[in-house]
N, C-alpha and C positions, 0 to 999 in steps of 0.2 A: 699379252702381258697385262693389259688393263683389266680384262676379264678375271685374271688370277688375283690381282691386287684389290679389286673392288670389295669382295667379301672380307678380306683381311682388314681393310680400312674401317669397316663397320665394327669389327671386333676391337679396334683401337679405342673407340669411344667407350665401349664397354669396360675395357681394362682401366681406362682413366677414372671412371666413376666407381669402380669396384672397391677402391681403397679410400674413398671419401667417406666422411661421416654421414650417415643417412639422416634425412629430415622427417622420417616417419614418427608418429606418436604411438606410444604403447597404450592405446585406448582399448578397453575401459580401465585397465590397471592404473594408468596415469592419466588424470584428467587435466586438461589445459584450462586455466581460469578464463572466464569470459570478460568482456568489457563491462565496465561498471553499469552502463545503461543498456545492457543487452535486453532485448525483448523476449523473455522466456515465458514460462507458465504463469498464468494469472494467480492472484491471491486476494481473497476477501479479508480485509484487515479488521481488527478489533480495537476498542478503546482500552485504556489501561486497566479497567476493572473486568474486562471480558465481554462487555456488550458489543454487538456488531455495529459497524459504521454504515452498512448498507441500509438505505431507507426505502428501497423498492421503487424508485422513481422511474426506472426503465430508460434513463437517458443514455446509458451505455449501449443498450440494445438498439435504440434509434440511431446512434452515431456509428454503429458497426456497418461498414460497407459490404461485408460478406454475409450479413445476416446469420452470424455465428453465435449470438447471445440471446438467450430466452430468460425473461424475468417475470415472475408473478409476485406482486406486492400484497401485503395483508396488513390489517390493523393490529397494533399492540393493545394489550389489555393489562389491567392491574395484576391479574393472575399470571399472565405470561407476557413478559416484556423482553424483546430480543434486541431492541435498539432504543436510544434515548428519545427519538422522535415519535410521531404518531404512527408511522408505518415502518415496516421492515421487508426485506426480500424473503418471502416464504419459499419460493422456487427460484433457483439460480442455476442455469446451465450454460456451458461454453462448449461448442462443437469445434474440436480442433481439427476435424477433417475440412472445415471451412475457414478457420482462423488464418489470417495472413500476417499477424504480428505487427500491424501498423501502429497500435497504441492510441488510436482515436478514442476508444472507450475510456482510457485512462484520463485523457484531457476533458471528457464530458462529465466525469463523476464530480458532483459538487461537494462531497464529504471526504474525498480521498479514500473511499472504501475499497476501490479496486486499483491495484498496482500490478506490475509485472516483475517477477523474480528472475534470477539467473539460472533457473532450472530448465534444461533442455532435453532431458531424457524422458520422452513421452511416446516412444515407439511401441506399438502393440500389433498383435496379429489378429485382433478382433476389432472391427470397426465400431461396435457399440462401446468398447472400452475407451475410445477417444472422445466420448461425450462426457465431460466432467460434471458432476453434480455439486451442490452447494457444500456438502460435507467434505468433498475432496479439495475444495478451493479455499475453505476457511483457514485462517492463520492458526497455527498451533497455540495452545495456551501457554503463556509464560508464567513464571513464579509470581504469585499474588493475583492472578486472574481467576475468575469463576466463570464457568461455561454458562452461556445463556440457555434458557430464560432466567432472569432474576431482576429484582427491582433496581432502580437507579440509586446511586449513593445518597444517603440521607442529607437533606438540606440542599440538594443540587437541582438544577434545571437542565433542559436540553441544551440551552445556550452555554452552560458551563462545560458540557462535554465538547461542544463544537470549538470552544476557545482552548481546549486542552487543560482545563483547570481541575480535572478529576484524575486522581492517581489510582494506584492499585488498592486492593483491599487491605494489604499489609501496610502500605505507606500512602495514605490518601493525601492528595495535593491540597494545599491551602486555598480556599476560595478567596478572591480578592475582595477587600472591603469596599463598601460603596464610596467611602471618602477618598479612597485611593484611585478609583476608576475615573478616568478622564475621557471626555467625549472628543471625537475627532474635530468637531467644529469649534471647541473652546479649549485650546491647548493652555497648559499652565504657564504663566509668565514667570520665568526664572529671574528676571530682573526686578520684580516687584518687591517693595519694601515689606518686611514682616509686620504683621498686625500687632498692635500693642495689646498685651494681655493683662498688664498690671493696672489696677485701678488707682486713680489719683487719691491722695490723702485729703482729709478735710481742711487742713491748713494750707494746701496748695491752691494757688490762684489759677483760674482757667487761662 
């Protein structure tokens, strides 16, 4: 009797789950959103006017434990300027056959040039296609941006770019005035009395 009921008991489990709502996802027709801080494909960011943030320092390559990043820096010139600083990343490669998605390269970047997006569709049937070049990693141009190389915004310095004081070509950001700039060592005293600006009259006594 047990030999007869054994297979039937197994079908009982099948019948119970047959009428339940399936938990499968209809991928790729329906994509499930990832977590906000998901470590997906890398992206080389730009400034608001289109210049690149990468300065070719190679700190991301040194920080990578899987040796998946290769960077070659080069000097900017007045004729061809790709970043506000002295140097830029001429060659930038990420080998996704080696990348482990740890994010250490993001922490090592001094200019926030490298970030990780939520893009996870990187499958390929060609191994060479998983070695991403710089043009594949650069952020797309947004309205008001001009593709590099091009000069810096008139009247600005590299420090203005690093502080985020440079806007797009259509809406340039206002550069802070020297009088409004406060050093970290000498904060403005909000409790100080305002200085007298009116001059004393000739008949008034001191």
